[in-house]
N, C-alpha and C positions, 0 to 999 in steps of 0.2 A: 266090825267091832265084835268082840267076843263076849259071851255071857259072863266071863270071869271079871269083867270090868266092874260089875255091880254086885255087891254082896250085902245082904241084910243081916242084921243081928238076929240071933235065933229066936229070941222071945218077943219080937215085935215085927210088924209089917213096915214100920218106919225105919229109915236109915239113921244110924247113930252118927255122931260127928266124925269118928274114926273112919267109918265106911264112906261117908261123903268126901272126906279128904282123900281117901284112896281112889275113889271114882274120879275126883277132880284131877289128881295127879296122872292117872291113866289117860284121861281125856287130853290133858296138856301134852303128854308124850305122843298121843296120836296126832295132835296138831303139828308137833315138830316133824313127825314122819311125813305128814301130808305136805308140809312146806318143803321138805327135801325132795319129795316126788315132783312137786310143782316146779321147783327151781331147775330140775333136770330137763324138763320138757317145755318150759315157758318162762317168760319174763314178766315180773310184776309190773303192772301199770303204775307209774310213779304218782299219778293223779288220784287213783282210787285204790285204797288199801284192800287187799284181798281179791283184786281183779287181775287175772293173768292173761297174757297174750301168748299164743302158741308160737314156738319157733320151729320152722321147717327148713331143712337144708335145701339149697338150690342144687338140683340134680342135673340141670342142663337146660337147653333151650328147645329141645325137640318136643313134639306133641306128646310122645310117650312119657318123657320126663315130667312134663307139666301135669299129665294125668296122674302119674305116680305121686307127685308132690301134693296134688289136690286130695287124693285118697289118704295120704299120710296126714294131711292137715285135718281132714274130717275125723280120723281116728284119734288124733292127739287132742282135738278140741272136745270131743266127747269125754275123754278121760279128764281133761282139765275141768270141764263143767261138773262132772261127778265129784271130783276132789274139792272144788270150790263149794259145792252144795253141802258136802259132808262137813267141811271146815266150818261153815256158817252154822250148821246145826250144833256142832260141838261148842262153838263160842257161845251160842244162845243157852246151851245147857249149863255151861260153866257160870254164865251170868245168873241163871236161875239158882244154882247152888249157892252162889255168893249172896244173893238177895233173900234166900230162904223160901223160894217159890218152886224149888225142884219137886217134881212129882205131882204138880197140880196141872190140870188140863187148861191149855191156853184159851179154849173156847167156852167151856162151862164152869171152870174152876173146881170141878170135882177132883177127888184124888185119883190119880192114874194107878191102876192095879199094880201091886208088886211084881206079879208074873209078867206083865207087859214091860215094866221097866227092866226086869232081868233080861228079857228077850231083846228089847230095844232101849238101851239106856238114854238115848237122845229123844225118846218119844215126847212130843209136845201136846198130843191129844190123847184123851182116854179112848178106849176101844169103841165106845158108842159114837163119839164125835168123829173118830177116824173112819168108821164104817159109813157114816152118813155123808162124809166128804167125798167118798169114792163115787 
């Protein structure tokens, strides 16, 4: 996600409605892109929304083919896991925008610094709580 997703009004550290709408629209576009990436390499689990199962081509029956399939499965699964995680963070951020809670730390309820939000628009924790969690 790039820093241009989030823009603050010049006179305030708070986001105005226009900037929140712009952020939300950009986040929704990112979800669409993630969904396209996921559908190219995985199938969505019909029982669990947002859970994807990796598809790997059957390359053959030899040991080498099976090893290659296993390696490809591992690489694809890592990508799917990262995309699913990013998608969940974005959905949570959009929910916060809609509920008026965007920019508040999930742990201590303090305001997340504007600089942190510019760098990481989906940040759920203030820098203090994030550093304590590490």
